[in-house]
C-alpha positions, -999 to 999 in steps of 0.1 A, spaced: 14 -811 656 -23 -816 669 -52 -793 665 -44 -787 707 -5 -780 705 -10 -758 675 -35 -741 692 -15 -738 723 20 -728 703 -3 -698 689 -7 -681 723 31 -677 730 39 -643 735 48 -620 708 83 -615 721 91 -649 722 75 -652 683 100 -623 679 129 -638 697 126 -673 672 123 -646 641 163 -633 650 172 -668 643 152 -674 604 159 -655 573 138 -631 557 127 -650 531 111 -681 553 92 -648 579 75 -633 549 68 -655 523 58 -686 549 58 -679 585 31 -650 574 7 -671 559 1 -696 583 -24 -680 599 -37 -646 606 -23 -645 644 14 -648 627 7 -625 598 2 -596 622 39 -609 644 53 -611 611 37 -572 603 51 -561 637 85 -575 635 110 -548 626 143 -564 628 141 -576 592 172 -584 578 170 -585 534 186 -602 512 185 -601 474 213 -609 461 206 -645 451 165 -642 452 144 -654 421 127 -632 404 90 -648 415 103 -642 450 115 -606 446 79 -598 430 65 -614 463 85 -602 487 86 -565 473 46 -568 477 44 -576 514 74 -558 525 72 -532 553 102 -508 548 99 -496 584 109 -527 596 138 -533 575 174 -531 596 193 -547 572 195 -545 534 213 -560 505 208 -550 464 223 -568 440 226 -557 404 252 -582 392 247 -612 368 226 -635 384 202 -603 392 205 -579 364 180 -547 364 176 -555 402 183 -526 420 167 -498 398 136 -522 396 137 -520 435 139 -485 437 107 -481 415 90 -501 438 98 -482 468 107 -446 480 142 -456 497 133 -430 525 110 -448 535 134 -473 553 133 -452 584 149 -481 606 179 -492 582 213 -493 599 230 -518 572 231 -516 536 256 -531 508 246 -528 476 266 -552 447 265 -536 416 280 -541 378 267 -502 371 264 -471 383 230 -457 374 217 -461 407 246 -455 429 242 -417 435 207 -422 446 220 -446 471 247 -426 482 222 -395 483 202 -416 508 234 -433 528 242 -393 534 212 -381 556 206 -414 573 217 -428 603 232 -462 591 257 -480 609 272 -497 577 276 -492 542 290 -515 518 295 -502 479 305 -524 457 311 -521 423 330 -540 390 331 -512 363 340 -480 366 323 -452 376 311 -417 351 301 -399 380 335 -403 399 328 -364 415 293 -368 425 303 -401 446 335 -391 458 315 -357 472 283 -380 488 313 -409 503 326 -373 522 292 -365 533 284 -404 539 319 -408 557 313 -378 578 281 -393 599 288 -395 631 265 -429 631 284 -447 602 309 -471 619 319 -495 589 324 -488 556 332 -509 525 341 -493 490 361 -509 456 386 -486 439 362 -480 413 350 -453 440 380 -442 469 405 -422 448 424 -421 482 452 -398 466 426 -372 457 402 -376 483 392 -354 507 393 -372 542 364 -354 569 382 -340 593 361 -360 616 351 -392 616 340 -423 636 348 -450 609 362 -478 632 360 -503 604 373 -500 568 377 -521 535 395 -511 505 407 -520 473 442 -515 455 461 -489 482 497 -485 486 517 -475 516 509 -442 509 475 -443 508 477 -465 540 497 -439 558 470 -410 546 434 -431 560 449 -437 596 463 -402 593 426 -389 592 404 -418 607 415 -416 642 392 -441 658 395 -468 627 405 -497 646 402 -526 616 411 -524 581 412 -550 553 430 -546 528 417 -564 495 452 -558 470 482 -540 490 512 -525 471 543 -526 493 567 -525 464 570 -486 467 603 -472 473 599 -438 479 576 -440 507 601 -448 531 594 -413 548 563 -424 565 579 -451 586 587 -424 613 549 -423 624 530 -448 639 494 -452 639 487 -471 676 444 -469 669 447 -499 647 444 -527 663 430 -554 633 451 -557 597 442 -578 572 463 -576 535 451 -599 508 463 -607 475 498 -595 474 532 -606 471 554 -605 501 589 -596 506 598 -600 544 621 -572 546 590 -549 532 564 -562 556 587 -560 588 593 -525 580 559 -515 575 548 -535 604 567 -510 625 532 -485 616 509 -503 638 526 -516 669 490 -517 690 478 -547 661 454 -578 683 450 -590 648 469 -594 617 462 -616 589 482 -620 557 475 -635 522 495 -641 488 529 -651 476 558 -647 493 596 -648 486 618 -671 505 624 -649 537 592 -648 549 590 -688 555 618 -680 588 599 -685 620 624 -673 637 624 -635 617 590 -640 626 591 -647 664 618 -616 665 594 -596 650 567 -603 674 584 -602 703 601 -568 696 576 -545 677 538 -566 680 538 -572 719 496 -571 716 491 -594 688 471 -625 702 456 -639 668 479 -644 635 468 -657 609 486 -663 575 484 -680 541 518 -677 519 523 -694 487 555 -704 473 571 -724 442 603 -730 458 591 -764 477 626 -770 495 627 -733 511 591 -738 525 599 -779 537 635 -764 552 617 -737 572 592 -753 582 607 -767 617 611 -730 626 570 -728 636 574 -759 659 593 -740 687 576 -737 722 568 -702 709 544 -714 680 533 -740 695 529 -732 736 533 -693 743 511 -682 714 493 -717 706 494 -708 664 502 -744 646 510 -741 611 509 -761 582 521 -771 547 499 -779 518 512 -786 485 489 -779 459 495 -802 428 478 -783 402 496 -753 410 530 -765 421 529 -742 451 537 -749 487 512 -733 511 519 -725 545 487 -717 568 486 -703 600 
């Protein structure tokens, strides 16, 4: 770029630069553009929509970024304390008073321990977060404190999205708030009873993602008499699908618009005609259906594959279904 063009570029309005920044990562904004010239440094310092992701940052870049970072310019923050970034969360909290992040609306924490979780949740329970994600791989030593802080956080009127690992959220004993505006929830290790408990308390919940769902609970059929019409999107991962059980379970959620299922399956799950009947009679609003079913019964999958090539699947719903053979695992995968 010639000197004349460079000069013209730098005369562009501040608002235009900030719109461009919306499409760039924070590393580029702070550690590259901020050092081009004084004018760009001034514009960078006034940009208040920074998304700071520290999950895969090098140690040198971490210190550099923390040195020039202005907390009141950050709207989204990702902190990590895993094997790749050991001790990062504690170090970050020693460099910043987290309450200085006055504009923060999204906070995600990935940790191998709970040394700093109390401090982070205490902050979350007093600020205006819209999205909170707490994912921890080890067992928590401060269960009661964390559950109380989670209760306060979920009760915040601004919080709309929560992701929480099973180490924190013991649903059976958790005292859900009387009022919550949560619309999106991701949790681990959930039973059918837990699922009903969540929906009974979270009346505004529209989307739920269950990472490890247990349908194999015979004593919970009394919950089938209630339906939860607020839920419009359901994702269930890493489970064994019995068609009888998934069919009875989906009677609970008649308003689903989006359904995603991932896991192993019995032979009946590959019955396309049965799925068509279920969708036509019980899931009338469903317009997006995604699934990935695994089975070692290659013959059953192959025999039923034609049932997913009917006008209902291809023309009416436009849901093409295809099979993949996973040779190392000797499994057949059916995808939609």
